[in-house]
GUNUNU-987847 format. One record per atom (N, C-alpha, C, O): residue number from 1; x, y, z; atom name; residue in three letters. Coordinates in Angstrom, 2 decimals. Atoms other than C-alpha are relative to their C-alpha. Layout:
residues N
NUM:X:Y:Z:CA:ALA
...
This chain:
residues 101
1:-0.83:0.33:1.54:N:MET
1:25.00:51.96:120.84:CA:MET
1:-1.23:0.30:-1.31:C:MET
1:-2.43:0.02:-1.36:O:MET
2:1.10:-0.49:1.20:N:GLU
2:23.63:53.48:117.29:CA:GLU
2:-0.10:-1.37:-0.77:C:GLU
2:0.73:-2.28:-0.68:O:GLU
3:0.13:1.60:0.78:N:LYS
3:22.24:50.51:114.95:CA:LYS
3:-0.96:1.28:-1.32:C:LYS
3:-1.42:2.37:-0.99:O:LYS
4:0.75:-0.62:0.41:N:VAL
4:20.47:51.64:111.46:CA:VAL
4:-1.02:-1.08:-0.08:C:VAL
4:-0.80:-2.28:0.06:O:VAL
5:1.15:0.98:-0.40:N:ILE
5:17.36:50.05:111.57:CA:ILE
5:-1.07:0.56:-1.61:C:ILE
5:-1.23:1.74:-1.92:O:ILE
6:0.55:-0.17:1.07:N:LYS
6:15.23:49.70:108.18:CA:LYS
6:-1.25:-0.80:-0.07:C:LYS
6:-0.96:-1.98:0.08:O:LYS
7:0.69:0.88:0.20:N:ASP
7:11.66:48.25:107.70:CA:ASP
7:0.11:-1.18:0.89:C:ASP
7:-0.21:-2.31:0.53:O:ASP
8:0.01:0.83:-1.68:N:GLY
8:12.34:46.58:111.73:CA:GLY
8:1.17:-1.19:-0.55:C:GLY
8:1.32:-2.33:-0.12:O:GLY
9:-1.50:1.02:-0.09:N:LYS
9:15.74:45.08:110.20:CA:LYS
9:1.46:1.13:0.31:C:LYS
9:1.47:2.35:0.17:O:LYS
10:-0.74:-0.62:-0.67:N:VAL
10:19.07:45.93:111.64:CA:VAL
10:1.35:-0.21:-1.10:C:VAL
10:1.61:-1.24:-1.72:O:VAL
11:-0.80:0.30:1.37:N:ALA
11:21.97:46.71:109.14:CA:ALA
11:1.44:-0.67:1.25:C:ALA
11:1.79:-0.20:2.34:O:ALA
12:-0.83:0.52:-1.06:N:VAL
12:24.83:44.16:110.59:CA:VAL
12:1.67:0.51:-1.29:C:VAL
12:1.57:1.07:-2.39:O:VAL
13:-1.60:-0.41:0.73:N:LEU
13:28.89:44.82:108.97:CA:LEU
13:0.64:-1.44:0.02:C:LEU
13:1.12:-1.92:1.05:O:LEU
14:-0.87:0.92:0.06:N:ILE
14:30.38:41.92:107.93:CA:ILE
14:1.15:-0.21:-1.34:C:ILE
14:1.25:0.53:-2.32:O:ILE
15:-1.13:0.35:1.22:N:SER
15:33.26:40.43:105.60:CA:SER
15:-0.52:-1.10:-1.13:C:SER
15:-0.43:-2.27:-0.76:O:SER
16:0.45:0.92:1.13:N:ASN
16:31.90:38.57:102.37:CA:ASN
16:1.15:-0.19:-0.88:C:ASN
16:0.93:-0.08:-2.09:O:ASN
17:-1.05:0.44:1.16:N:ASP
17:35.32:37.65:100.74:CA:ASP
17:1.24:-0.54:1.19:C:ASP
17:1.44:-0.25:2.37:O:ASP
18:-1.02:0.80:-0.56:N:TRP
18:38.07:35.64:101.78:CA:TRP
18:1.62:0.91:0.45:C:TRP
18:2.06:1.83:-0.23:O:TRP
19:-1.12:-1.45:-0.56:N:GLY
19:41.31:37.59:103.79:CA:GLY
19:0.20:-0.64:1.35:C:GLY
19:0.66:-1.70:1.78:O:GLY
20:0.23:-0.42:-1.23:N:SER
20:40.61:38.67:106.94:CA:SER
20:-1.56:0.00:0.26:C:SER
20:-2.21:0.51:-0.65:O:SER
21:1.17:-0.53:-0.32:N:GLY
21:37.10:38.66:108.69:CA:GLY
21:0.05:2.06:0.71:C:GLY
21:0.98:2.85:0.79:O:GLY
22:-0.31:-1.62:-0.42:N:PHE
22:36.15:42.46:110.14:CA:PHE
22:-0.39:-0.80:1.70:C:PHE
22:0.51:-1.09:2.49:O:PHE
23:0.30:0.23:-1.20:N:HIS
23:34.44:41.26:113.23:CA:HIS
23:0.73:-0.99:0.81:C:HIS
23:1.52:-0.91:1.75:O:HIS
24:-1.34:1.58:-0.93:N:THR
24:36.09:37.90:114.41:CA:THR
24:1.54:0.50:-0.50:C:THR
24:2.33:-0.37:-0.15:O:THR
25:-1.05:-0.49:0.07:N:TYR
25:39.27:39.83:113.25:CA:TYR
25:0.37:0.98:0.93:C:TYR
25:1.59:1.15:0.93:O:TYR
26:-0.39:-0.53:-1.05:N:GLY
26:39.21:42.26:116.26:CA:GLY
26:-0.81:1.15:-0.13:C:GLY
26:-0.33:1.99:0.63:O:GLY
27:0.66:-1.25:0.16:N:ALA
27:36.33:45.32:115.15:CA:ALA
27:-0.77:-0.18:1.05:C:ALA
27:-1.59:-1.10:0.91:O:ALA
28:1.41:-0.13:-1.19:N:PRO
28:34.11:45.90:118.56:CA:PRO
28:-1.24:0.00:-0.92:C:PRO
28:-1.51:0.36:-2.07:O:PRO
29:1.44:0.08:0.31:N:LEU
29:30.71:45.16:118.50:CA:LEU
29:-0.85:1.27:-0.43:C:LEU
29:-1.95:1.02:-0.91:O:LEU
30:0.34:-1.17:0.20:N:GLU
30:29.88:48.88:117.98:CA:GLU
30:0.30:0.15:-1.18:C:GLU
30:-0.50:0.73:-1.92:O:GLU
31:-0.42:-0.11:1.22:N:ALA
31:31.96:48.63:115.03:CA:ALA
31:-1.31:-0.33:-1.34:C:ALA
31:-1.56:0.40:-2.30:O:ALA
32:0.27:0.53:0.72:N:ILE
32:29.67:46.34:113.36:CA:ILE
32:-1.80:0.60:-0.70:C:ILE
32:-2.47:0.57:-1.73:O:ILE
33:1.19:-1.17:0.37:N:PHE
33:26.63:48.58:113.66:CA:PHE
33:0.06:1.14:-0.08:C:PHE
33:-0.95:1.78:0.20:O:PHE
34:-0.66:-1.65:-0.24:N:ASN
34:28.45:51.99:113.45:CA:ASN
34:-0.76:0.24:-1.18:C:ASN
34:-0.60:-0.55:-2.11:O:ASN
35:1.01:-0.45:0.96:N:PRO
35:25.76:53.78:111.15:CA:PRO
35:0.91:0.79:-0.99:C:PRO
35:0.60:0.49:-2.14:O:PRO
36:-1.03:-0.89:1.17:N:GLN
36:28.64:56.31:109.02:CA:GLN
36:0.56:-1.28:-0.46:C:GLN
36:0.48:-1.27:-1.69:O:GLN
37:-0.93:0.91:0.38:N:LEU
37:30.70:52.96:108.60:CA:LEU
37:-1.33:-0.60:-1.00:C:LEU
37:-1.12:-0.61:-2.21:O:LEU
38:1.05:0.41:0.83:N:VAL
38:27.19:51.54:107.17:CA:VAL
38:-0.31:0.38:-1.15:C:VAL
38:-0.40:-0.33:-2.15:O:VAL
39:-0.02:-0.43:1.23:N:GLU
39:26.64:53.96:104.91:CA:GLU
39:0.78:0.48:-1.16:C:GLU
39:0.52:0.96:-2.26:O:GLU
40:-1.36:-0.36:1.10:N:LEU
40:30.17:54.38:103.49:CA:LEU
40:0.07:-1.40:-0.64:C:LEU
40:0.78:-1.38:-1.65:O:LEU
41:-0.24:0.91:0.26:N:ILE
41:29.92:50.79:102.88:CA:ILE
41:-1.30:-0.38:-1.03:C:ILE
41:-1.11:-1.16:-1.96:O:ILE
42:0.91:0.45:1.03:N:GLU
42:26.29:50.61:101.08:CA:GLU
42:0.67:0.98:-1.15:C:GLU
42:0.73:0.62:-2.32:O:GLU
43:-0.36:-1.18:1.25:N:ASN
43:27.71:53.80:99.04:CA:ASN
43:1.06:-0.72:-1.04:C:ASN
43:1.11:-0.37:-2.22:O:ASN
44:-1.36:0.25:0.63:N:LYS
44:31.09:51.64:98.01:CA:LYS
44:0.66:0.83:0.17:C:LYS
44:1.41:1.00:-0.79:O:LYS
45:-1.13:-1.01:-0.10:N:ASN
45:33.04:54.26:99.17:CA:ASN
45:1.34:-0.23:0.77:C:ASN
45:1.95:0.63:1.41:O:ASN
46:-1.12:0.88:-0.27:N:HIS
46:35.84:51.83:100.04:CA:HIS
46:1.30:1.13:1.37:C:HIS
46:1.63:1.02:2.55:O:HIS
47:-1.21:-0.34:-0.71:N:ASN
47:38.71:54.42:100.77:CA:ASN
47:-0.38:1.24:1.04:C:ASN
47:0.35:1.57:1.96:O:ASN
48:0.83:-0.50:-1.62:N:LYS
48:36.39:56.70:103.17:CA:LYS
48:-0.08:-0.99:1.18:C:LYS
48:0.53:-0.84:2.24:O:LYS
49:0.37:1.17:-0.84:N:ALA
49:35.34:53.79:104.98:CA:ALA
49:1.24:-0.57:0.71:C:ALA
49:1.17:-0.78:1.92:O:ALA
50:-0.74:0.08:-0.63:N:MET
50:38.67:52.81:105.52:CA:MET
50:1.12:0.82:0.85:C:MET
50:1.92:0.40:1.69:O:MET
51:-0.26:-0.98:-1.01:N:GLU
51:39.79:56.34:106.73:CA:GLU
51:-0.81:0.00:1.46:C:GLU
51:-0.43:0.30:2.60:O:GLU
52:1.20:-0.20:-1.19:N:PHE
52:36.72:56.17:108.96:CA:PHE
52:0.38:-1.49:1.09:C:PHE
52:0.01:-1.69:2.25:O:PHE
53:-0.07:1.37:-0.95:N:ILE
53:37.95:52.54:110.21:CA:ILE
53:1.49:0.54:1.13:C:ILE
53:1.61:0.52:2.36:O:ILE
54:-1.17:-0.27:-1.03:N:GLU
54:41.69:53.86:111.09:CA:GLU
54:-0.09:0.94:0.90:C:GLU
54:0.61:0.99:1.91:O:GLU
55:-0.13:-1.21:-1.46:N:LYS
55:40.46:57.17:112.99:CA:LYS
55:-0.56:-0.52:0.84:C:LYS
55:0.01:-0.33:1.91:O:LYS
56:1.05:0.41:-1.43:N:THR
56:37.94:55.61:115.35:CA:THR
56:0.26:-1.49:0.18:C:THR
56:-0.63:-2.01:0.85:O:THR
57:0.03:1.13:-0.39:N:TYR
57:38.98:52.26:115.60:CA:TYR
57:1.43:-0.76:-0.33:C:TYR
57:1.67:-1.83:-0.88:O:TYR
58:-1.25:0.60:0.68:N:PRO
58:42.68:52.16:115.28:CA:PRO
58:0.79:-1.47:0.32:C:PRO
58:1.80:-1.85:-0.26:O:PRO
59:-0.60:1.44:0.09:N:ASN
59:43.47:48.63:116.41:CA:ASN
59:-1.08:-1.24:-0.83:C:ASN
59:-1.19:-2.45:-0.61:O:ASN
60:0.50:0.85:0.68:N:VAL
60:41.26:47.31:114.00:CA:VAL
60:1.09:0.36:-1.33:C:VAL
60:1.73:1.39:-1.53:O:VAL
61:-0.63:0.07:1.19:N:SER
61:42.92:46.12:110.52:CA:SER
61:-1.28:0.63:-1.28:C:SER
61:-2.35:0.07:-1.55:O:SER
62:0.64:-0.06:1.22:N:ALA
62:41.54:48.14:107.38:CA:ALA
62:-0.16:-0.68:-1.17:C:ALA
62:-1.13:-0.93:-1.87:O:ALA
63:-0.44:0.50:1.09:N:TYR
63:43.49:46.62:105.02:CA:TYR
63:-1.45:-0.71:-1.52:C:TYR
63:-1.64:-0.48:-2.71:O:TYR
64:1.07:0.57:1.23:N:ASP
64:40.39:44.53:103.28:CA:ASP
64:-1.18:0.42:0.34:C:ASP
64:-1.96:-0.39:0.83:O:ASP
65:1.86:-0.64:-0.55:N:ILE
65:37.02:46.70:104.01:CA:ILE
65:-0.04:-0.10:-1.60:C:ILE
65:-1.25:-0.32:-1.75:O:ILE
66:1.35:0.33:0.45:N:THR
66:36.27:46.29:100.40:CA:THR
66:-0.47:-1.44:-0.56:C:THR
66:-0.81:-1.87:-1.66:O:THR
67:0.94:1.74:-0.14:N:GLY
67:34.98:42.56:101.30:CA:GLY
67:-1.44:0.26:0.94:C:GLY
67:-2.34:-0.55:1.18:O:GLY
68:0.91:-0.01:-1.34:N:LEU
68:32.78:44.36:104.05:CA:LEU
68:-1.37:-0.02:-0.78:C:LEU
68:-1.47:0.51:-1.89:O:LEU
69:1.28:-0.61:1.06:N:CYS
69:29.08:44.33:102.84:CA:CYS
69:-1.18:0.01:1.50:C:CYS
69:-0.89:-0.27:2.66:O:CYS
70:0.87:-0.63:-1.00:N:VAL
70:25.82:45.36:104.84:CA:VAL
70:-1.08:-1.71:0.13:C:VAL
70:-1.60:-2.18:-0.88:O:VAL
71:0.92:0.76:0.08:N:GLU
71:23.69:42.26:106.22:CA:GLU
71:-1.33:0.41:0.92:C:GLU
71:-0.95:1.01:1.93:O:GLU
72:1.18:-0.54:-0.63:N:TRP
72:19.96:43.07:107.72:CA:TRP
72:-0.87:-1.07:0.84:C:TRP
72:-1.56:-1.97:0.36:O:TRP
73:0.38:0.92:-0.75:N:VAL
73:18.88:41.35:110.51:CA:VAL
73:-1.36:0.13:0.99:C:VAL
73:-1.25:0.72:2.06:O:VAL
74:0.90:-0.07:-1.00:N:GLU
74:15.72:41.16:112.21:CA:GLU
74:0.53:0.77:1.32:C:GLU
74:1.55:0.55:1.98:O:GLU
75:-0.33:-0.66:-1.19:N:GLU
75:15.55:43.59:114.91:CA:GLU
75:-0.47:-0.81:1.50:C:GLU
75:-1.66:-1.08:1.69:O:GLU
76:-0.19:1.03:-1.11:N:GLY
76:16.09:41.49:118.29:CA:GLY
76:0.02:-1.12:-0.33:C:GLY
76:-0.02:-1.94:0.59:O:GLY
77:-0.78:1.61:-0.08:N:ARG
77:16.94:38.28:116.74:CA:ARG
77:1.42:0.01:0.44:C:ARG
77:2.20:0.95:0.26:O:ARG
78:-1.11:0.27:-0.58:N:GLU
78:19.71:36.93:118.33:CA:GLU
78:1.04:-0.86:-0.94:C:GLU
78:0.73:-1.94:-1.43:O:GLU
79:-1.18:0.43:0.77:N:PHE
79:23.03:36.19:116.45:CA:PHE
79:1.16:-0.18:0.76:C:PHE
79:1.32:0.09:1.95:O:PHE
80:-1.64:0.05:0.09:N:TYR
80:26.74:35.41:116.20:CA:TYR
80:0.26:0.20:-1.61:C:TYR
80:-0.47:-0.06:-2.57:O:TYR
81:-0.86:0.38:1.14:N:ILE
81:29.47:35.90:113.52:CA:ILE
81:0.94:-1.41:0.19:C:ILE
81:1.49:-1.74:1.24:O:ILE
82:-0.96:0.46:-0.16:N:THR
82:31.41:33.28:112.59:CA:THR
82:0.96:0.22:-0.92:C:THR
82:0.99:1.31:-1.48:O:THR
83:-1.12:-0.27:1.03:N:GLU
83:34.40:32.82:110.32:CA:GLU
83:0.29:-1.06:-0.79:C:GLU
83:-0.04:-2.15:-0.30:O:GLU
84:-1.05:1.12:0.52:N:TYR
84:36.23:30.61:107.97:CA:TYR
84:0.91:0.76:-0.81:C:TYR
84:0.28:1.27:-1.74:O:TYR
85:-0.72:-0.28:0.80:N:ASP
85:39.27:31.98:106.32:CA:ASP
85:-0.24:1.56:-0.59:C:ASP
85:-0.04:1.98:-1.72:O:ASP
86:0.45:-1.33:0.53:N:GLY
86:38.10:35.54:106.34:CA:GLY
86:-1.20:0.16:-0.33:C:GLY
86:-1.58:1.28:-0.67:O:GLY
87:1.35:-0.26:0.67:N:LEU
87:34.76:34.97:105.35:CA:LEU
87:-1.10:-0.35:0.98:C:LEU
87:-1.37:-1.50:1.34:O:LEU
88:1.31:-0.28:-1.45:N:GLU
88:31.77:35.94:108.15:CA:GLU
88:-1.29:-0.63:-0.82:C:GLU
88:-1.75:-0.72:-1.95:O:GLU
89:1.58:0.76:0.01:N:SER
89:28.74:34.31:108.18:CA:SER
89:-1.00:0.61:1.39:C:SER
89:-0.49:1.06:2.41:O:SER
90:1.10:-0.26:-0.88:N:ILE
90:25.55:35.11:110.28:CA:ILE
90:-0.17:-1.33:0.89:C:ILE
90:0.36:-2.24:0.25:O:ILE
91:0.49:1.22:-0.46:N:VAL
91:24.50:32.20:112.52:CA:VAL
91:-1.10:0.13:0.97:C:VAL
91:-0.81:-0.11:2.14:O:VAL
92:0.98:0.01:-1.23:N:TYR
92:21.04:32.72:114.39:CA:TYR
92:-0.09:-0.95:0.58:C:TYR
92:0.10:-2.13:0.27:O:TYR
93:-0.05:0.78:-1.27:N:LYS
93:20.50:31.78:117.71:CA:LYS
93:-0.97:-1.13:-0.25:C:LYS
93:-0.57:-2.29:-0.16:O:LYS
94:1.25:0.73:-0.28:N:ASP
94:16.83:30.23:117.38:CA:ASP
94:0.48:-1.19:-1.43:C:ASP
94:-0.32:-2.12:-1.47:O:ASP
95:-0.25:1.15:1.00:N:GLU
95:18.43:27.82:114.09:CA:GLU
95:1.06:-0.97:0.47:C:GLU
95:1.23:-1.99:-0.20:O:GLU
96:-0.78:0.75:-0.52:N:VAL
96:21.11:26.34:116.30:CA:VAL
96:-0.44:-1.25:0.41:C:VAL
96:-1.47:-1.01:1.04:O:VAL
97:0.16:1.24:-0.81:N:LYS
97:20.71:22.65:117.52:CA:LYS
97:0.98:-0.91:0.66:C:LYS
97:1.55:-1.86:0.12:O:LYS
98:-0.67:-0.03:-1.29:N:TRP
98:22.49:22.16:120.68:CA:TRP
98:-0.28:-1.91:-0.01:C:TRP
98:-1.28:-2.62:-0.07:O:TRP
99:-0.17:1.21:-0.46:N:ILE
99:23.63:18.83:121.21:CA:ILE
99:0.09:-0.61:1.32:C:ILE
99:1.23:-0.71:1.77:O:ILE
100:-0.24:0.17:-1.47:N:THR
100:22.98:17.60:124.71:CA:THR
100:0.73:-1.98:0.32:C:THR
100:0.41:-3.05:-0.21:O:THR
101:-0.98:1.68:0.04:N:ALA
101:25.74:14.32:126.10:CA:ALA
101:-0.77:-0.22:1.20:C:ALA
101:-0.66:-1.27:1.83:O:ALA
């Protein structure tokens, strides 16, 4: 899987707006790292990003593309993406405090 890596950090696409999440609403793992999509979002080229998603990932809704943003995660750091009403956040494995019964 290709990724954009700069200064030891990996570009990860998440939704930073209310409505619908990106990865949490069906975008596959490779989509959140896709270098072409990262470039389009970083350049705020939302129309081309929407066309790219519709062509490359036809089962993913691209109607709320303006809410996508790039988060930079340290290479090799484990995380998952959580969502509340479409607003996605990155949660890091090493910051999760588990409760034992």
